[in-house]
C-alpha positions as CSV (number, residue, x, y, z in Angstrom):
1,M,16.0,0.0,13.8
2,S,19.1,-0.5,11.6
3,K,19.2,1.1,8.2
4,F,19.0,-2.4,6.5
5,K,15.8,-3.2,8.3
6,T,14.5,0.3,7.4
7,I,15.2,-0.3,3.8
8,I,13.4,-3.7,4.1
9,G,10.4,-1.9,5.6
10,G,10.5,0.7,2.8
11,F,10.7,-2.1,0.2
12,F,7.5,-3.8,1.5
13,V,5.7,-0.4,1.7
14,G,6.6,0.2,-2.0
15,L,5.7,-3.4,-2.9
16,A,2.4,-3.3,-1.1
17,N,1.4,-0.1,-2.9
18,I,1.4,-2.0,-6.2
19,I,-0.9,-4.8,-5.0
20,P,-4.7,-4.1,-4.9
21,G,-6.0,-4.9,-1.5
22,V,-2.7,-4.6,0.3
23,S,-2.0,-1.4,2.3
24,G,1.3,0.3,2.1
25,G,0.4,2.3,5.2
26,T,-0.3,-1.0,7.1
27,M,3.1,-2.4,6.0
28,A,4.8,0.8,7.3
29,V,3.0,0.4,10.7
30,I,3.9,-3.3,10.8
31,F,7.7,-2.6,10.1
32,G,7.8,0.3,12.5
33,I,8.5,3.1,10.1
34,Y,5.1,4.7,9.9
35,D,5.7,7.5,12.4
36,Q,9.0,8.4,10.9
37,L,7.5,8.4,7.4
38,I,4.6,10.7,8.4
39,Q,6.8,13.2,10.4
40,G,9.3,13.2,7.5
41,I,6.6,14.1,5.0
42,L,5.3,16.9,7.3
43,S,8.8,18.4,7.7
44,L,9.7,18.0,4.0
45,L,8.8,21.6,3.1
46,K,10.5,23.1,6.2
47,T,13.8,21.2,6.1
48,P,13.9,19.3,2.7
49,I,17.6,18.4,2.7
50,Q,17.7,17.1,6.3
51,T,14.4,15.3,5.8
52,I,15.5,13.5,2.7
53,K,18.7,12.4,4.4
54,A,16.7,11.1,7.3
55,L,14.2,9.3,5.1
56,L,16.9,8.0,2.6
57,P,16.8,4.4,3.8
58,I,13.0,4.3,3.5
59,L,13.1,6.0,0.1
60,I,15.6,3.6,-1.3
61,G,13.5,0.6,-0.1
62,L,10.4,2.3,-1.4
63,A,11.9,2.8,-4.9
64,I,13.2,-0.8,-5.1
65,G,9.8,-2.1,-3.9
66,I,7.9,-0.1,-6.5
67,V,10.1,-1.1,-9.4
68,F,10.1,-4.7,-8.3
69,G,6.4,-4.7,-7.8
70,V,5.6,-3.1,-11.2
71,F,7.5,-5.8,-13.1
72,V,8.0,-8.9,-10.9
73,I,4.8,-8.9,-8.8
74,D,2.7,-8.1,-11.8
75,L,4.2,-11.1,-13.5
76,G,3.6,-13.2,-10.3
77,Y,-0.1,-12.2,-10.4
78,Q,-0.3,-13.2,-14.0
79,K,1.4,-16.6,-13.6
80,V,0.8,-17.7,-10.0
81,P,-1.9,-15.3,-8.6
82,L,-2.9,-17.5,-5.6
83,L,0.6,-18.0,-4.4
84,T,1.5,-14.3,-4.7
85,T,-1.7,-13.3,-2.9
86,L,-1.2,-15.7,0.0
87,I,2.4,-14.6,0.5
88,F,1.2,-11.0,1.0
89,I,-1.6,-12.1,3.3
90,G,1.0,-13.9,5.4
91,L,3.1,-10.7,5.6
92,I,0.0,-8.8,6.8
93,L,-1.1,-11.4,9.4
94,G,2.5,-11.5,10.8
95,G,1.9,-7.9,12.0
96,V,-1.4,-8.4,13.8
97,K,0.1,-8.9,17.2
98,S,2.3,-5.8,17.1
99,I,-0.7,-3.6,16.2
100,Y,-2.9,-5.2,18.8
101,K,-0.4,-4.3,21.5
102,K,-0.7,-0.6,20.4
103,V,-4.4,-0.6,21.3
104,Q,-4.3,0.7,24.9
105,S,-7.9,0.2,25.8
106,K,-10.6,-2.4,24.8
107,D,-13.7,-0.3,25.7
108,Y,-16.8,0.0,23.4
109,K,-15.3,3.0,21.5
110,H,-12.4,0.8,20.4
111,W,-14.7,-2.1,19.4
112,I,-16.8,0.4,17.4
113,A,-13.7,1.7,15.6
114,F,-12.5,-1.8,15.0
115,G,-15.9,-2.9,13.6
116,L,-16.5,0.0,11.3
117,A,-12.9,-0.3,9.9
118,F,-13.5,-4.1,9.4
119,L,-16.7,-3.5,7.5
120,L,-15.2,-0.7,5.4
121,M,-12.4,-3.0,4.2
122,V,-14.8,-5.9,3.5
123,L,-17.2,-3.7,1.5
124,L,-14.7,-1.8,-0.6
125,P,-14.0,-4.6,-3.1
126,I,-17.8,-5.1,-3.5
127,L,-18.2,-1.6,-4.9
128,N,-18.4,-1.3,-8.6
129,S,-17.6,2.2,-9.8
130,N,-15.6,3.2,-12.9
131,L,-14.9,6.8,-13.4
132,S,-12.0,6.2,-15.9
133,V,-11.5,8.9,-18.5
134,H,-8.4,8.7,-20.8
135,T,-8.8,11.5,-23.2
136,G,-8.9,15.4,-23.3
137,W,-8.4,17.9,-20.5
138,V,-10.7,16.0,-18.2
139,Y,-8.2,13.2,-18.3
140,Y,-5.5,15.4,-16.7
141,V,-7.9,16.7,-14.1
142,M,-8.9,13.1,-13.2
143,L,-5.2,12.2,-13.0
144,I,-4.6,14.9,-10.4
145,L,-7.7,13.8,-8.5
146,V,-6.8,10.1,-8.7
147,G,-3.2,10.8,-7.6
148,F,-4.5,12.8,-4.7
149,I,-6.9,10.1,-3.5
150,A,-4.6,7.2,-4.3
151,T,-1.5,8.5,-2.5
152,G,-3.6,9.7,0.5
153,T,-5.1,6.3,0.9
154,M,-1.7,4.6,0.4
155,I,-0.3,6.2,3.6
156,A,-3.5,5.5,5.5
157,P,-3.0,2.2,7.3
158,G,-5.4,-0.6,6.2
159,I,-6.6,1.1,3.1
160,S,-5.1,0.0,-0.2
161,G,-4.3,2.9,-2.6
162,S,-4.1,0.4,-5.4
163,L,-7.6,-0.9,-4.5
164,V,-8.9,2.6,-4.7
165,L,-7.3,3.0,-8.1
166,L,-8.9,-0.2,-9.2
167,L,-12.4,1.0,-8.0
168,L,-11.9,4.3,-9.9
169,G,-10.9,2.4,-13.1
170,Y,-7.4,3.8,-13.2
171,Y,-5.3,0.9,-11.8
172,A,-4.3,-0.7,-15.1
173,H,-3.7,2.7,-16.7
174,V,-1.4,4.0,-13.9
175,L,0.5,0.7,-13.7
176,S,1.0,0.9,-17.5
177,L,2.3,4.5,-17.2
178,A,4.7,3.4,-14.5
179,K,6.0,0.5,-16.6
180,D,6.4,2.7,-19.7
181,A,8.2,5.5,-17.7
182,I,10.6,3.0,-16.0
183,E,11.4,1.2,-19.3
184,A,11.9,4.6,-21.1
185,V,14.4,5.7,-18.5
186,L,16.3,2.3,-18.4
187,T,16.5,2.1,-22.1
188,V,16.9,5.8,-22.8
189,N,13.9,5.8,-25.1
190,L,13.2,9.5,-25.3
191,D,10.2,9.2,-27.6
192,L,8.4,6.9,-25.2
193,L,9.5,9.0,-22.2
194,W,8.1,12.2,-23.9
195,S,4.8,10.5,-24.7
196,V,4.1,9.5,-21.1
197,L,5.8,12.4,-19.2
198,P,2.8,14.8,-19.2
199,A,0.5,12.2,-17.7
200,V,3.2,11.0,-15.2
201,I,3.9,14.6,-14.0
202,T,0.2,15.3,-13.7
203,F,-0.3,12.2,-11.6
204,V,2.8,12.9,-9.4
205,V,1.5,16.5,-8.7
206,G,-1.8,15.1,-7.4
207,A,0.0,12.5,-5.5
208,L,2.3,15.0,-3.7
209,I,-0.6,17.1,-2.7
210,G,-2.4,14.1,-1.4
211,L,0.7,13.0,0.5
212,I,1.1,16.3,2.3
213,V,-2.6,16.8,3.1
214,F,-3.3,13.3,4.3
215,S,-0.1,13.2,6.3
216,K,-1.2,16.3,8.2
217,V,-4.7,14.8,8.9
218,I,-3.3,11.5,10.0
219,S,-0.7,13.2,12.2
220,I,-3.5,15.1,14.0
221,I,-5.6,11.9,14.4
222,M,-2.7,9.9,15.8
223,H,-1.8,12.7,18.3
224,R,-5.3,13.0,19.6
225,F,-6.8,9.5,19.2
226,E,-3.8,7.2,19.0
227,S,-5.4,4.2,20.7
228,L,-8.6,4.5,18.7
229,F,-6.6,5.0,15.5
230,Y,-4.8,1.7,16.1
231,A,-8.0,-0.1,16.9
232,A,-9.3,1.0,13.5
233,V,-6.0,-0.1,11.9
234,L,-6.4,-3.4,13.6
235,G,-9.9,-3.8,12.1
236,L,-8.6,-3.0,8.6
237,L,-5.6,-5.3,9.1
238,V,-7.7,-8.3,10.2
239,S,-10.2,-7.9,7.4
240,S,-7.7,-7.1,4.6
241,P,-7.2,-10.8,3.7
242,I,-11.0,-11.1,3.0
243,S,-10.7,-8.0,0.8
244,I,-7.6,-9.3,-1.0
245,L,-9.1,-12.8,-1.7
246,T,-12.4,-11.1,-2.8
247,I,-10.5,-9.2,-5.4
248,L,-8.7,-12.3,-6.6
249,N,-11.9,-14.3,-6.7
250,Q,-13.5,-11.5,-8.9
251,D,-10.7,-11.8,-11.4
252,Q,-10.0,-15.5,-11.1
253,P,-12.5,-17.7,-9.2
254,L,-10.8,-19.5,-6.3
255,I,-12.4,-22.8,-7.2
256,H,-10.4,-22.9,-10.4
257,F,-7.1,-23.3,-8.5
258,G,-5.8,-26.9,-7.9
259,W,-5.3,-28.3,-4.4
260,V,-1.5,-28.5,-4.9
261,E,-1.3,-24.8,-5.5
262,A,-3.6,-24.1,-2.5
263,V,-1.5,-26.2,-0.1
264,L,1.7,-24.6,-1.3
265,G,0.2,-21.2,-1.0
266,I,-0.9,-21.9,2.6
267,I,2.6,-23.1,3.5
268,L,4.1,-19.9,1.9
269,C,1.5,-17.8,3.8
270,I,2.5,-19.3,7.1
271,G,6.2,-18.9,6.2
272,A,5.7,-15.2,5.3
273,A,3.6,-14.6,8.5
274,Y,6.4,-16.1,10.6
275,G,9.1,-14.1,8.8
276,S,7.2,-10.9,9.2
277,Y,6.5,-11.6,12.9
278,V,10.2,-12.3,13.6
279,L,11.4,-9.2,11.8
280,I,8.9,-7.0,13.6
281,K,9.7,-8.6,17.0
282,N,13.5,-8.1,16.5
283,S,12.9,-4.5,15.4
284,E,10.8,-3.8,18.5
285,N,13.6,-5.2,20.7
């Protein structure tokens, strides 16, 4: 894959990690950079300089996607939530065929893996837990825990780290921290930067630990149960549009959207699916 396509893949991984219900890990699999990303994380402590050089195109795209997502996609969800949601659903559906081809067998074990993963993704948005704590030393302990869980799930294909943050009650808070930190750096606002820095560092520490631990676990699973792994990813992938629309419906009921916006959204969804499919197909070739 060319460096440009790798940057594009990293961009969508970063972007997806901002959107509740959309899996950054799934985007990485769809755009063919998942194995490279996992192996890079595993070798980061052994050969940091070489690894960073190898992952640089992904990291550039990832950074651009996250910054873009924090500001632009957040605005899109506020102004045109249905259109934004359907575009991401299209991007996900465009990768279904490429994941299906990675499932080497269709026996009962694979159907069970597919079914359990499908149910997991459908049921996640229905959960209603809120562990959010924003004061005292418990807050920093929770930030480490939340960073660990969120980043670990962000690299697990099919599971949305942002969705997990939403269920834990920390999504809006972490998004606000990211916005404030980026704005403080861009505007050289040292007072604002100093106020958010302790929380940001604490979250990042938990995130890095989760990244390393989950990468190792997923690497072992892929090595020993690769076909079953992709069967489960396929289940998560196919069911993720249901999860994403459920989250949107909880916030803004779908019946409130006009038919013009719905039709335009479907057209954009089809276009995004086609664009995703073409990019993936060209990358595979």
